[in-house]
Backbone as a ProteinNet text record, in pm:
[ID]
protein_1_A
[PRIMARY]
MAKIGHYPTENSQKLKRTDLGVELIRLLSSEGHAIFSIEQAREFSPRIGLKESYLRESLYHLRRNGWLLPLRRGLYAISPTVPGVTPSHEFVIAMALVEPAAISHWSALHHHGLTEQTPRKVFVTTTQTAIPRLRERQAGRAGNGYPVAGVIYQFIQVKPARFFGTQKIWIGEARVSITDPERTLLDGLSMPQYCGDFAEVLHAFEVRGPHLNLERIVGYASRLDEATAKRLGWVLENQEVDPTALRPLLQLPIKGYRTLDPTGPRKGPYNRRWMIQENLTGKIKA
[TERTIARY]
84.5	0	87.8	63.5	147	124.4	231	221.8	159	85.1	18.4	120.1	235.5	336.8	391.2	367.2	418.6	331.4	214.4	123.8	132.3	167.9	176.9	38.2	24.5	-102	-109.3	-232.1	-250.3	-167	-159.9	-82.5	66.2	116.7	259.3	293.9	200.5	223.7	229.2	138.7	138.4	267.3	311.7	434.9	553.5	556.7	666.3	665.7	545.6	537.1	580.7	545.7	587.2	738.3	797.8	943.2	1010.5	954.1	1008.6	993.1	881.8	860.2	964.4	996.9	1101.5	1235.4	1262.1	1386.2	1388.4	1271.6	1261.7	1296.2	1237.8	1263.6	1407.3	1467.9	1609.2	1695.9	1657.1	1728.5	1712.6	1591.2	1567.3	1650	1654.5	1731.8	1879.9	1932.1	2074.8	2111.2	2009.3	2031.2	1999.6	1977	1952.8	1809.6	1714.7	1572.6	1494.6	1529.4	1454.7	1312.9	1294.3	1161.5	1146.1	1036.7	1022.7	877.1	859.1	726.3	696.7	571.1	534.6	610.9	632.5	705	848.3	911.9	1047.7	1048.1	947	935.6	916.5	838.1	813.4	942.8	1026.7	1153.2	1249.5	1247.5	1342.5	1291	1159.9	1102.8	1152.8	1180	1229.8	1364.7	1441.1	1575.5	1570.8	1455	1444.8	1335.7	1287.8	1192.5	1049.8	1015.7	878.1	799.7	697.7	617.5	538.7	520.8	448.6	305.3	245	106	90.2	200.8	195	255.1	302.3	373	283.6	166.3	77.4	33.3	11.6	-26.5	86.5	210.1	325.2	339.1	322	331.3	220.6	103.6	-9.2	23.6	77	109.4	226.1	322	433.9	384.4	288.4	230.5	154.1	74.5	-5	84.4	198.5	289	385.3	371.7	453.5	592.1	616.9	747.9	756.8	642.3	637.5	549.9	587.1	507.4	447.6	316	255.7	268.2	324.9	340.4	222.7	197.8	80.5	54.2	-44.2	-82.9	35.5	70.9	176.6	317.7	334.1	467	484.7	599.6	624.6	762.6	775.2	905.7	926.8	1050	1080	1080.4	1012.1	998	1131.2	1154.4	1276.8	1281.4	1168.8	1166.6	1234.4	1263.1	1330.1	1477	1523.9	1662.9	1762.5	1864.5	1971.4	1940.1	1825.4	1786.3	1786.3	1856.1	1857.3	1728	1649	1521.2	1540	1444.2	1449.8	1424.1	1504.3	1485.4	1353.3	1290.1	1160.2	1169.8	1285.1	1301.2	1301.8	1363.4	1368.8	1228.4	1152.6	1014.6	933.1	955	883.2	906.6	1030.7	1062.6	987.6	956.2	886.7	736.4	683.9	539.3	486.8	562.9	522.2	644.6	619.3	726.9	673.2	742.8	863.6	830.9	933.4	913.9	1040.4	1023.8	1137.1	1098.7	1184.2	1164.3	1165.7	1072.3	1058.3	1006.8	983.4	922.3	991	914.5	970.2	1076.4	1054.7	1152.9	1285.7	1277.7	1399.9	1465.6	1385	1439.9	1523.8	1467.8	1536.8	1662.7	1654.8	1772.3	1885.5	1853.7	1955.7	2003.5	1952	1994.9	1941.7	1827.3	1769.1	1663.4	1634.1	1541.4	1584	1558.2	1587.1	1463.7	1350.5	1226.8	1222.1	1183.7	1172.4	1029	1006.3	868.2	811.7	681.4	615	567.4	586	550.8	670.7	665	761.9	691.4	743.8	680.5	744.9	659	703.7	633.8	713.1	657.2	656.6	547.8	536.1	446.8	464.3	373.6	265.8	280.7	191.3	50.5	-48.1	-187.8	-242.2	-191.7	-239.4	-154	-164.9	-88.8	-163.9	-90.7	-159.1	-257.3	-377.3	-480.5	-539.1	-590.8	-650.8	-794	-833.8	-975.9	-1043	-1171.1	-1242.2	-1230.8	-1236.2	-1232.4	-1094	-990.3	-856.2	-823	-893.7	-856.9	-855	-948.4	-955	-832.2	-772.7	-657.3	-529.6	-517.3	-392.6	-396.2	-513.9	-522.4	-499	-434.5	-410.6	-275.7	-274.9	-151.2	-172.5	-64.6	-70.2	23.2	-29.1	54.8	123	249.2	322.4	404.1	370.4	445	463.2	356.8	361.7	415.3	461.4	510.9	406	376.1	278.1	351.3	311.3	369.5	269.9	314.5	230.4	274.2	184.1	216.7	169.4	257.8	222.5	235.7	123.5	122.7	148.3	237.9	269.8	261.1	251.8	253.4	395.1	409.2	543.4	639	587.8	674.2	733.1	672.9	721.4	798.3	823	901.8	1047.8	1116.3	1257.1	1324.1	1454.8	1528.4	1554	1584	1609.7	1755.5	1800.2	1933.2	1927.3	2032.1	2039.1	2127.9	2083	2163	2166.2	2266.1	2276.2	2216.8	2127.3	2076	2115.7	2223.5	2277.4	2328.6	2274.1	2314.8	2212.7	2116.3	2012	2026.8	1994.9	1996	1853.1	1840.2	1709.4	1708.3	1596.4	1581.1	1526.6	1580.3	1536.8	1547.6	1458.2	1468.9	1593.8	1666.3	1787.5	1749.1	1843.8	1809.1	1732	1770.7	1702.8	1558.6	1535.9	1398.2	1316	1378.9	1308.3	1261.5	1346.4	1308.8	1192	1193	1082.1	952.5	960.1	840.9	785.6	875.9	832.3	757.8	798.5	729.8	590.8	572.4	442	350.6	409.9	330.4	394	394.5	458.9	394	267.9	198.6	262.9	340.6	411	557.6	590.8	729.2	734.3	634.3	626.2	531.6	577.5	495.8	584.1	527.3	602.8	722.4	708.1	820.6	937.7	907.6	1012.9	1081.8	1005.2	1063.2	1158	1117	1204.4	1332.4	1319.1	1437.4	1528.9	1471.4	1551.2	1629	1569.4	1640.5	1761.1	1744.3	1855.9	1968.2	1931.7	2032.2	2108.9	2037.5	2099.5	2174.7	2140.7	2191.3	2332.6	2434.2	2572.7	2602.7	2524.2	2550.7	2444.8	2355	2246	2299.2	2257.3	2294	2190.8	2225.7	2130.6	2085.2	2179	2144.2	2046.8	2072.1	1985.9	1845.2	1835.4	1703.2	1621.6	1686	1613.8	1566.9	1651.6	1612.6	1497	1500.9	1390.6	1261.2	1269.5	1148.9	1083.6	1165.3	1112.2	1035.3	1057.5	986.4	860.3	843.4	725.4	624.5	532.7	430.6	484.6	418.7	463.2	459.9	359.9	347.6	470.9	516.9	635.1	758.1	769.2	883.2	885.2	769.3	762.9	792.6	744.4	777.6	928.6	989.2	1133.7	1205.5	1163.8	1226.3	1217.9	1102.2	1083.2	1177.6	1186	1270.5	1417.6	1463.5	1604.6	1641.9	1552.6	1580.5	1594.6	1512.5	1522	1646.3	1708.7	1836.6	1952.8	1919.9	2019.6	2106.2	2040.4	2108	2134.4	2238.5	2273.3	2151	2105.6	1983.8	1987.7	2106.9	2114.3	2072.1	2091.3	2053.4	1902.7	1832.9	1688.6	1610.6	1677.7	1608.6	1516.4	1559.1	1467	1335.7	1340.3	1219.3	1135.2	1201.5	1131.1	1058	1115.7	1059.1	945.5	924.7	815.6	681.2	594.4	463.1	371.6	288.3	192.5	70.5	-46.2	-170.4	-220.6	-220.1	-272.9	-170.8	-200.9	-112.8	-130.1	-21.1	-22.4	21.8	-36.1	5.3	144.2	223	357.1	348.2	266.8	239.2	108.6	114.4	-8.5	-110.4	-68.8	-162	-215.8	-170.4	-210	-327.8	-374.2	-490.1	-454	-556.5	-534.1	-536.9	-433.5	-417.7	-272.4	-246.8	-109.9	-81.4	30.7	66.6	100.1	84.7	112.6	250.6	327.5	458.7	444.8	441.3	414.8	530.2	651.1	768.9	760.1	716.6	708.8	566	470.2	328.5	292.9	342	323.8	251	151.7	87.6	158.7	221.6	307	221.4	170.4	74.3	142	264.1	332.7	278.1	286.1	226.5	272.8	399.7	453.1	412.5	361.1	325.3	176.1	95.7	-49.1	-92.7	-165.1	-215	-347.1	-364.8	-488	-608
-119.4	0	124.1	214.2	333.7	425.7	490.8	587.5	717.7	780.5	906.6	1010.8	1012.6	1114.1	1104.5	992.6	977.6	1048	1091.6	1158.2	1308.3	1383.2	1529	1587.9	1663.4	1732.2	1860.4	1917.9	2044	2155.1	2156.9	2260.6	2248.1	2123.1	2103.8	2146.1	2124.1	2167.5	2319.5	2386.7	2533.8	2587.1	2518.7	2561.1	2548.5	2438.1	2418.7	2527.5	2561.9	2666.1	2801.1	2825.1	2950.1	2953.8	2840.5	2832.8	2856.7	2799.5	2822.3	2969	3028	3169.2	3256.2	3225.9	3300.3	3283.1	3161.1	3134.7	3214.5	3227.5	3303.2	3449.9	3511.6	3654.7	3680	3584	3598.2	3591.3	3503.7	3494	3622.7	3674	3799.8	3913.2	3918.7	4023.5	4011.7	3889.4	3868.7	3906.7	3904.6	3940.6	4088.3	4164.4	4308	4345.7	4257.2	4283.6	4293.5	4391.9	4412.4	4460.2	4518.6	4550.9	4468.7	4393.4	4303.3	4289.6	4249.8	4225.2	4076.3	4041.3	3899.8	3831.7	3903.2	3845.1	3808.7	3896.4	3866	3747.5	3741.6	3628.6	3498.8	3504.4	3386.3	3340.4	3434.8	3402.7	3331.5	3370.9	3316.2	3190.4	3170.7	3061.7	2921.7	2887.9	2752.9	2722.7	2826.8	2805.9	2752.6	2769.7	2716.4	2608.8	2565	2454.5	2491.8	2619.2	2663.7	2660.5	2576.3	2563.1	2691.2	2721.9	2843.7	2841.2	2721.5	2711	2751.4	2748.4	2784.7	2923.3	2990.7	3117.7	3223.7	3245.3	3349.5	3317.5	3189.4	3150.3	3181.2	3153.7	3181.3	3330.6	3409.9	3555.3	3607	3546	3585.7	3562.4	3444.2	3413.1	3498.1	3525.1	3611.4	3753	3798.3	3930.9	3931.8	3831.3	3824.6	3815.3	3748.7	3731.6	3848.7	3951.5	4071.1	4063.5	3961.4	3948.7	4032	4063.2	4144.4	4266.8	4378.4	4500.6	4521.2	4519.2	4545.2	4693.7	4722.7	4861.6	4903.9	4827.6	4843.8	4708.5	4700.1	4570.5	4502.4	4382.7	4304.2	4348.3	4438.2	4488.5	4484.2	4432	4412.5	4465.3	4500.7	4530	4431.8	4384.2	4292.5	4370.1	4318.1	4385.6	4391.7	4499.5	4507.7	4404	4334	4230.8	4101.8	4090.2	3969.1	3972.8	3874	3874	3875.9	3960.4	3962.6	4040.8	4108.5	4184.3	4333.5	4413	4558.1	4616.2	4685.8	4738.5	4847.1	4858.9	4961.5	5098.6	5196.1	5334	5386.2	5476.1	5529.2	5601.5	5660.6	5725.5	5621.2	5507.7	5399.8	5343.8	5329.2	5282.8	5381.7	5510.4	5613.2	5597.8	5565.1	5548	5429.2	5330.8	5211.2	5231.6	5328.7	5349.1	5412.7	5507.6	5573.6	5595.8	5613.4	5641.9	5730.4	5841.6	5891.9	5953.5	5969.1	6025.7	6095.2	6194.9	6263.9	6305	6278.4	6327.8	6479.9	6545.5	6689.3	6759.2	6890.8	6974.1	6958	6936.4	6934.1	6826.2	6709	6600.4	6641.5	6710.9	6757.3	6870.8	6960.5	7067	7006.9	6905	6841.2	6770.1	6699.6	6627.9	6723.9	6839.6	6937	7023.6	6998.9	7075.3	7216.9	7240.8	7375	7396.7	7296.2	7308.4	7211.6	7250.8	7162.2	7082.8	7117.5	7047.1	6915.3	6810.4	6678.9	6655.6	6636.9	6615.3	6483.4	6481.6	6358.8	6274.9	6326.6	6253.7	6252.3	6165.9	6168.9	6231.7	6346	6419.4	6377.8	6346	6290.5	6362.3	6418.1	6479.8	6377.9	6374.7	6279.2	6337.5	6288.1	6322	6215	6108.8	5993.8	6029.8	5990.4	6014.5	5898	5777.8	5659	5639	5731.5	5720.4	5632.4	5567.6	5484.3	5567.5	5517	5589.5	5500.9	5565.6	5493.7	5455.1	5343.8	5313.6	5407.8	5430.8	5526.7	5492.3	5364.4	5326.9	5346.6	5360	5383.1	5531.4	5613.9	5754.7	5827.8	5795	5864.1	5839.8	5721.9	5688	5751.6	5763.3	5811.7	5959.4	6020.5	6159.9	6172.6	6281	6306.4	6245.7	6118	6051.1	5901.9	5831.8	5687.4	5620.3	5533.5	5475.9	5345.2	5331.7	5205.7	5187.2	5084	5049.1	5168.2	5244.4	5355.9	5485.6	5484.1	5605.1	5652.8	5782.8	5840.5	5903.7	5866.2	5921.8	6019.8	6144	6249.6	6276.5	6251	6270.2	6406.6	6476.8	6604.7	6584.8	6592.3	6566.1	6693.9	6687.1	6801	6758.9	6857.9	6829.6	6792	6710.5	6668.6	6784.8	6896.4	7011.6	7072	7042.4	7098.4	6996.6	6882.3	6781.1	6798.3	6887.3	6914.2	6963.6	6982.9	7030.2	6920.7	6800.1	6687.1	6643.1	6569.9	6513.3	6374.3	6296	6160.1	6158.5	6086.6	6068.1	5919.3	5881	5741.6	5727.4	5631.2	5591.1	5445.6	5422.8	5287.7	5246.8	5139.1	5092.3	5127.3	5211.8	5249.5	5395.9	5426.1	5564.5	5618	5738.7	5799.3	5938.1	5976.9	6110.8	6205.3	6326.7	6427.2	6564.1	6654.2	6788.9	6856.2	6927.8	6994.7	7115.1	7175.1	7282.1	7397.8	7437.5	7552	7519.2	7402.7	7364.4	7346.5	7292.9	7272.1	7405.3	7507	7639.3	7698.2	7679	7727.8	7654.9	7525.4	7450.4	7506.5	7551.2	7612	7742.4	7819.6	7945.9	7923.2	7813.5	7788	7703.5	7615.3	7528.6	7522.4	7633.1	7633.2	7537.5	7501.7	7408.7	7270.7	7239.1	7112	7124.9	7239.3	7264.5	7319.3	7294.3	7349.8	7466.8	7581.4	7700	7802.1	7918.9	8016.7	8070.8	8086.6	8133.4	8036	7907.8	7806.8	7812.6	7846.2	7859.9	7979.6	8091.4	8209.1	8178.6	8101.9	8061	7974.9	7886.8	7800.6	7883.5	7991.6	8081.1	8142.9	8181.6	8240.5	8139	8015.5	7910.7	7884.1	7878.9	7848	7966.7	8087.5	8212.4	8211.5	8181	8187.5	8086.5	7981.4	7875.7	7869.3	7966.4	7964.5	7986.1	7900.5	7915.5	8006.9	8136.1	8236.8	8209.4	8178.5	8154	8037.6	7934.4	7815.9	7845.8	7910.4	7930.6	8030.4	8131.6	8226.2	8156.2	8069.6	7994.3	7899.5	7831.9	7744.2	7823	7936.9	8016.5	8062.9	8090.5	8135.7	8025.3	7899.8	7786.4	7750	7812.6	7787.1	7899.8	7916.4	8020.3	8156.3	8262.9	8399	8434.4	8382.7	8414.6	8367.7	8245.3	8193.3	8275.9	8316.7	8397.6	8532.6	8596.5	8726.2	8712.9	8605.4	8581.1	8563.6	8490.3	8470.4	8604.2	8689.2	8820.4	8901.5	8900	8973.6	8920.9	8787.9	8727	8760	8743	8766.3	8913.4	9001.1	9144.3	9180.7	9119.6	9144.3	9079.2	8988.1	8932	9009.6	9121.4	9211.9	9143.3	9062	8997.8	9102.5	9084.4	9174.1	9198.8	9324	9354.4	9307.6	9304.6	9263.7	9117.8	9036.4	8895.8	8878.4	8980.6	8971.3	9027.3	9084.9	9146.4	9050.8	8926.2	8835.6	8814.6	8813.2	8797.2	8923.8	9037.1	9165.5	9189.7	9139.8	9164.1	9069.3	8967.2	8873.8	8943.7	8936.5	9001.3	8923.7	8995.4	8931.7	9021.8	8962.9	9038.1	9031.9	9143.5	9150.1	9111.9	9147.6	9119.3	8974.7	8918.1	8786.3	8798.1	8717.7	8720.1	8658.2	8714.8	8661.5	8520.3	8503.3	8370.8	8321.3	8222.2	8177.3	8113.6	8078.4	8018.4	8121.1	8246.2	8349.5	8431.2	8524.3	8607.2	8713.2	8762.6	8870.9	9003.9	9024.6	9148.3	9189.7	9319.2	9367	9464.8	9535.7	9637.3	9576.6	9658.6	9615.2	9663.2	9571.3	9603.1	9606.2	9728.5	9743.8	9693.2	9703.6	9660.7	9512.1	9431.5	9287.3	9237.5	9327.6	9290.9	9186.4	9211.7	9120.5	9190.6	9124.2	9172.8	9109.5	9191.8	9143.8	9105.6	8985.1	8940.4	8865.6	8909	8851.8	8910.5	8835.9	8877.3	9015.9	9045.6	9174	9290.8	9262	9369.4	9397.8	9307.8	9325.2	9412.1	9516.4	9605.2	9550.5	9563.5	9514	9592.2
0	0	0	-89.5	-101.7	15.4	58.5	166.9	117	211.4	175.1	130.9	197	166	25.3	-40.8	-177.4	-279.3	-239.4	-333.4	-312.5	-412.9	-397.3	-374.6	-268.7	-241	-321.1	-326	-399	-335.2	-200.4	-131.2	-160.3	-165	-191.9	-334.5	-428.1	-566.2	-574.3	-502	-501.2	-439.5	-332.3	-266.3	-360.7	-436.9	-531	-638.1	-685.8	-788.8	-732.8	-607	-544.1	-529.7	-487.8	-475.1	-609.8	-716.3	-849.5	-889.9	-846.8	-876	-809.2	-682.8	-611.5	-682.1	-726	-799.8	-930.4	-992.9	-1117.8	-1096	-993	-974.3	-929.3	-860	-826.4	-951.4	-1043.3	-1170.1	-1250.3	-1256.9	-1329.3	-1269.5	-1136.3	-1069.7	-1102.2	-1100.4	-1129.3	-1271.8	-1360.2	-1500.9	-1527.2	-1418.7	-1433.5	-1462.1	-1429.9	-1456.5	-1324.6	-1242.3	-1117.7	-1148	-1266.2	-1319.3	-1446.9	-1454.8	-1569.7	-1612	-1735.6	-1790.9	-1788.1	-1811.9	-1819.2	-1932.5	-2042.1	-2155.3	-2116.1	-2036.3	-1990.7	-1894	-1807	-1715.1	-1793.1	-1898.3	-1981.4	-2049.9	-2085.9	-2151.3	-2055.8	-1927.2	-1830.6	-1759.4	-1755.4	-1675.5	-1713.5	-1841.9	-1872	-1807.2	-1776.4	-1719.6	-1576.8	-1508.9	-1372.3	-1363.6	-1481.3	-1484.8	-1451.6	-1467.6	-1441.6	-1572.4	-1576	-1697.4	-1723.7	-1851.7	-1889.2	-1838.3	-1831.6	-1786.7	-1639.8	-1562.9	-1421.9	-1394	-1498.9	-1479.4	-1415.4	-1472.8	-1419.7	-1276.6	-1249.3	-1113.9	-1015	-1056.6	-970.1	-944	-1048.3	-1032.4	-940.8	-952.9	-867.6	-720.2	-688.3	-549.2	-498.7	-584.1	-544	-513.2	-591.8	-567.9	-435.5	-411	-287.9	-164.6	-178.4	-65.6	-47.4	-133.8	-118.2	-178.1	-261.6	-326	-453.3	-510.2	-632.2	-610.6	-673.4	-671.1	-810.3	-823.8	-955	-990.3	-1105.5	-1149.4	-1235.9	-1337.9	-1423.3	-1486.2	-1569.5	-1626.2	-1694.7	-1645.2	-1707.9	-1675.3	-1576.2	-1542	-1390.4	-1345.8	-1203.3	-1165.3	-1037.3	-978.1	-863.8	-847.9	-739.2	-608.2	-509.3	-380.6	-306	-229.9	-149.2	-36.9	-13.6	90.9	45.9	-83.6	-133.3	-91.3	-15.2	32.4	-83.5	-69.8	-168.7	-294.4	-297.5	-416.5	-382.2	-463	-443.6	-499.2	-418	-466.1	-571.5	-659.5	-763.8	-703.5	-741.9	-697.7	-753.3	-678.7	-721.8	-856.2	-888	-1018.3	-1130	-1103.8	-1203.6	-1226.5	-1118.9	-1131.9	-1214.5	-1193.5	-1269.5	-1419.1	-1458	-1599.2	-1659.6	-1575.1	-1623.9	-1633.8	-1560.8	-1558.3	-1686.3	-1743.1	-1867.2	-1955.3	-2083.4	-2178.6	-2290.3	-2320.8	-2255.1	-2119.5	-2038.3	-1905.1	-1860.3	-1774.2	-1713.8	-1572.2	-1476.6	-1341.3	-1347.7	-1281.4	-1300.9	-1176	-1192.1	-1089.3	-953	-847.7	-712.4	-696.4	-758.5	-749.4	-812.6	-927.4	-994.1	-915.3	-858.7	-773.7	-660.7	-596.7	-485.1	-531.5	-643.6	-694.4	-727.7	-785.9	-826.3	-709.6	-591.4	-475	-470.5	-534.7	-540.1	-433.5	-355.7	-244	-134.5	-11.8	100.8	140.9	81.3	111.4	33.4	101.8	37.7	-6.2	-136	-183.2	-134.7	-114.1	-69.3	-187.4	-308.8	-429.5	-522.9	-623.4	-732.2	-851.3	-897	-1006.9	-1139.1	-1236	-1363.3	-1478.5	-1570.3	-1690.7	-1803.9	-1879.9	-1991	-2099.6	-2220.3	-2329.9	-2345.6	-2269.3	-2281	-2235.1	-2314	-2275.1	-2193.4	-2219.6	-2147	-2021.8	-1928.4	-1805.2	-1705.6	-1614.4	-1513.8	-1432.4	-1417.2	-1343.4	-1235.2	-1132.8	-1021.1	-1050.4	-992.1	-991	-891.9	-911.1	-826.9	-678.8	-644.1	-503.3	-442.1	-526.7	-476.3	-465	-540.8	-553.7	-420.3	-332	-203.7	-118.4	-129.1	-47.3	-100	-230.8	-288.6	-322.8	-320.6	-360.6	-509.4	-550.1	-691.6	-730.4	-761.8	-798	-811.1	-846.2	-868	-769.1	-679.8	-574.9	-615.7	-575.8	-589.8	-462.1	-385.3	-263.7	-170.7	-152.5	-59.3	-116.5	-241.3	-307.4	-406.9	-403.8	-496.6	-614.2	-734	-856.6	-917.8	-935.1	-991	-1134.1	-1229.6	-1370.9	-1418.2	-1491.1	-1553.3	-1703.4	-1771.7	-1915.8	-1993.6	-2091.8	-2177.7	-2323.5	-2410.6	-2553.9	-2595.4	-2700.4	-2744	-2768.8	-2819.5	-2847.7	-2720.8	-2606.9	-2479.6	-2396.2	-2454.2	-2383.4	-2424.8	-2357.1	-2386.2	-2258.7	-2267.4	-2150.9	-2050	-2098.8	-2008.7	-2021.1	-1920.5	-1922.5	-1862	-1884.9	-1831.8	-1707.6	-1605.4	-1485	-1451.7	-1373.4	-1330.3	-1191.2	-1176.7	-1045.6	-1028.5	-954.5	-948.3	-1085.3	-1137.6	-1270.4	-1377.4	-1343.2	-1439.3	-1478.2	-1602.7	-1649.8	-1648.2	-1596.8	-1577.1	-1640.1	-1700.5	-1756.3	-1649.3	-1645.4	-1549	-1615.5	-1582.7	-1638.4	-1581.1	-1666.3	-1618.7	-1531.3	-1460.8	-1366.7	-1429.3	-1550.5	-1613.1	-1648.6	-1705.3	-1738.1	-1610.6	-1507.2	-1380.8	-1322.3	-1327.6	-1277	-1356.5	-1486.6	-1569	-1537.2	-1512.5	-1471.8	-1341.2	-1254.5	-1130.2	-1151.8	-1252.9	-1282	-1339.6	-1411.2	-1472.5	-1384.2	-1301	-1212.5	-1073.5	-1000.8	-868.5	-769.5	-793.1	-702.3	-704.2	-808.1	-815.8	-773.3	-716.1	-672.5	-530.1	-453.3	-319	-318.1	-363.2	-387	-458.4	-489	-567.5	-489.6	-358.4	-276.7	-284.5	-288.3	-298.4	-434.1	-538.8	-673	-677.3	-617.9	-613.3	-535.8	-429.7	-352.7	-438.9	-519.4	-607.3	-708.9	-759.5	-851.8	-781.9	-657.1	-582	-562.6	-532.9	-512.7	-641.5	-751.6	-880.5	-938.5	-894.2	-950.2	-1004.9	-925	-974.8	-1085.5	-1093.2	-1191.5	-1301.5	-1302.6	-1400.4	-1541.5	-1633.2	-1774.6	-1839.1	-1849.2	-1897.7	-2039.7	-2125.6	-2266	-2278	-2199.4	-2205.6	-2154.2	-2038.1	-1979.2	-2059.9	-2118.3	-2204.1	-2331.3	-2386.8	-2505.5	-2477.2	-2362.4	-2323.1	-2309.2	-2240.5	-2215.1	-2344.3	-2444.7	-2573.9	-2645.3	-2605.1	-2665	-2587.3	-2471.6	-2389.8	-2409	-2316.5	-2331.1	-2288.7	-2336.9	-2312	-2163.9	-2091.7	-1949.3	-1871.9	-1900	-1832.6	-1867.3	-1994	-2037.9	-1966.8	-1952	-1885.3	-1735.4	-1674.9	-1533.7	-1517	-1609.8	-1603.5	-1613.3	-1706.8	-1721.4	-1593.2	-1529.5	-1404.1	-1296.2	-1283.4	-1180.3	-1204.4	-1328.8	-1358.3	-1343.4	-1381.4	-1365.6	-1218	-1133.1	-989.3	-928.3	-1002.7	-959.7	-1018.6	-1085.5	-1144.1	-1248.6	-1330.8	-1443.7	-1552.2	-1629.2	-1738.9	-1827.7	-1839.8	-1916.6	-2061.5	-2121.6	-2262.3	-2280.3	-2178.3	-2186.8	-2182.1	-2135.2	-2118.5	-2237	-2332.8	-2446.5	-2521.4	-2547.9	-2618.5	-2543.1	-2410.9	-2330.7	-2333.4	-2328	-2327	-2458	-2567.7	-2700.6	-2736.5	-2657.9	-2687.9	-2671.8	-2772.1	-2760	-2666.3	-2592.8	-2502.9	-2490.1	-2486.4	-2474.7	-2330.7	-2264.4	-2129.4	-2024	-1901.3	-1788.9	-1741.4	-1691.7	-1631.2	-1484.7	-1398.4	-1259.1	-1245.2	-1156.9	-1133.2	-1077.3	-975.1	-920.5	-980.4	-1071.4	-1138.4	-1044.9	-924.4	-828.1	-728.9	-739.4	-643.9	-692.7	-609.4	-645.7	-749.2	-816.8	-913.2	-839	-761.7	-685.9	-692.4	-663.3	-661.7	-772.9	-764	-864.1	-999.7	-1102.7	-1239.7	-1282.9	-1339.4	-1393.7	-1545.4	-1598.4	-1741.5	-1826.9	-1773.1	-1850.6	-1885	-1788	-1810	-1825.2	-1820.7	-1831.1	-1725.4	-1605.4	-1492.8	-1378.7	-1323.7	-1201.5	-1083.1	-1001.7	-893.9	-773.4	-777	-674	-559.9	-523.9	-408.7	-280.7	-173.6	-45.7	-3.1	-15	28.7	-58	-177.7	-270.9	-273.2	-218.9	-221.9	-104.1	-134.1	-28.4	24.8	154.2	216.5	167.9
[MASK]
++++++++++++++++++++++++++++++++++++++++++++++++++++++++++++++++++++++++++++++++++++++++++++++++++++++++++++++++++++++++++++++++++++++++++++++++++++++++++++++++++++++++++++++++++++++++++++++++++++++++++++++++++++++++++++++++++++++++++++++++++++++++++++++++++++++++++++++++++++++++++++++

């Protein structure tokens, strides 16, 4: 009579598949795939004896047990809880969520040393329209952003013509796109709410001042909207920048006044030279 232990139970089969799944993600990590797609997992699974028919089941159990972090449909990151695996940096994860993408706004300000404030989100600029979105029942928990393993990713969508001013940096062994300091400062002038606030953006200009590439930032501003260009002119003039460098900004035509802080009230004195309403707290009369 055969012993009961000689017959594989359903639980023991699931355990074996889970063990093979763990072996799979360790193999993927060793090959430089800490973030991988189902297609990549399918390519590597024969090397550890995991049948394709059990692949999705193994990934499901690994996800439930916290070994895998789901990024979007069909894309996973290996969890930092896996022993011997270096977790993916949040910037690297951002690059995997959308394409093209660049770390930007407050996250870029912090990376470039232009602010001492640490953002609670990772800000990402993209031209992609099909960005990861929350289900309605998740939206209340994450606010305005997309959560992955406790990190909120905030996407800012731009037109392809405005996706410029980026550079490549190394994060560990991965290369990541990030807006350069000049483009980051301009993003702050147009969307200060994604950079702390307008006061923080002005502080960032002061920090960057001695190293600011005037030709670059003026050229960038000329490719963006007139309001951002006029705000830049006002800021640089108040930093006593050489007036000749500001002529291209001064000559840009604009219809009507724009507020200096786009998130502030329409109050304060008018600066006719730059067509800017100076709506800073110290300039607004009660």
